[in-house]
C-alpha positions, 0 to 999 in steps of 0.5 A: 528475587533475581530470576535464576530459579531452575525448573523441570517439566514432567507431563501427566495424563489429562493435560496436567504438568508437574513443575519441579523448581529449584530456589538458590540459597540467596533467594531462600535467605532473601525471602526469610529475611523479608518475612522476619521483617514483617513479622517484627512489625506486627509481633508484640514483644515485651520490652522491644518496639515494633520493628525493632525485635532482634531476629533471635528473640523473634525466632524465640517468640513466634517459632521457627517453623512460622517464620519459614512458612511465612517466608515461603508462602510470601514468595512461592508464587513468584518464584513459581510464575517465574519458572513457568515463563522460562519453560514457556508453560501456560497454566489455566488454573492456580497450581497445587504446591508440594514442599517441605520447609527449608531447614536453613536459609543458606542451602538451596530449596526445591518445590513442586507445583502441579496444574492444568494446561490446555489441550494439546490440538491434533493437527490434521495432515495439511497435505490433504487440505483443500482450499476453495478458489473462485473461478474468475469470469472475465468478459470476452470483450474485456480481453479483446479491449486489453489486447488491443490497447496493448497492440496500439502501444507498439502499433506502426503509424503509416500514411494512407491514401484513397480514403477519407479521415476515419475516427481512429486515424492519426491526421496532420492539420493546418489550423488557420483563424480569421485573425491569422493565428496559424498552427501548421502541421500539427498532428492530432490523434482522433478519439484522444480529446486533444482538440475541441470536439467540433474540430475533431468530429469535423475532420472525419470524412475529409480526404487529404488536401481538403479544407473546412471551415469549423464553428465552435463555441467559446466560454462566453457562449460566442462562436469562433471559425478556424479554417482546418486543412487535412495535410495527410492521414496516417493509421496504426498498424499493429506491429504482430500484423503480417509483414506483407500487409505492412509493406503493401500500405503506401508510404509517402515520401520521408518527411522532415522531423518537423512534420512527420511524428507528434512530439511533446513541442508541437503538442504543447505549442498549439493555441488553446482555442483549438486544443486541450489537454488530455482529461479536460472536458469540452467545457474547460477547452471552451473556457481557454479560448478566451485566453487564446484569441486576440482581443480576449487574451489576458496575457501580454505578448500572446501574438508574438508567442502564439503566431508561428512563421 
């Protein structure tokens, strides 16, 4: 069977379909030859071994009608399902065949099959469909929090005078340890966890120019002190604020690039005993102190690489 059968569809009442299938002559010839071989294997004809009976003798013995019936019944199912696949119909039960036996194996042959198909669904008008939607409930404080975060990314950092350090300020500090380790003009944005909690909380309330000794614990439960001097206080002013309010804020003289704004180099070069990377816990920040202070360093050359100027 070479798959060249042709078919025509006819829709009938009660969800039934009639498929008329046309089978080419070479497919009919193949089916008859195949049926003759099968009959020759089972027919008992005196003077001939099984499978060696000539076709003319076989037709005389069993009859031409039986040979044609055997050929059609053994192949009609394949022809039907081939045609059904080509026409994309979906039978839901075995078909009922109607046909007349072919008169010869060198002419085209035709049969019809009637079978039920699935009920065709009645689709509604999609323009009238309504789909429910969930009304989102967003808390007002969450909206305000996101707005503040967006404003903070574009805020302008301006110096302030006349008040001490607040919890949301950005301060420029000088950090000096009793052993002489120094970090000058170090920029700290409070509330970000860039320094240990004791230093971050200790500078709140100090005014520009004030110095305070602050103690904090190390990883071995010992304490260490550091002298913190507030050199400058800055605050963020949203860029969407009125131009007059930004202009009224006092500005300090232009500072050199070395001490004006936080850079990646100033942040990364601070001694680990005072600073910690964002996201580290306070415990992790204290554990790094053992490697930063003189006498506890595990890496050679710390004094020369960590002491500035």
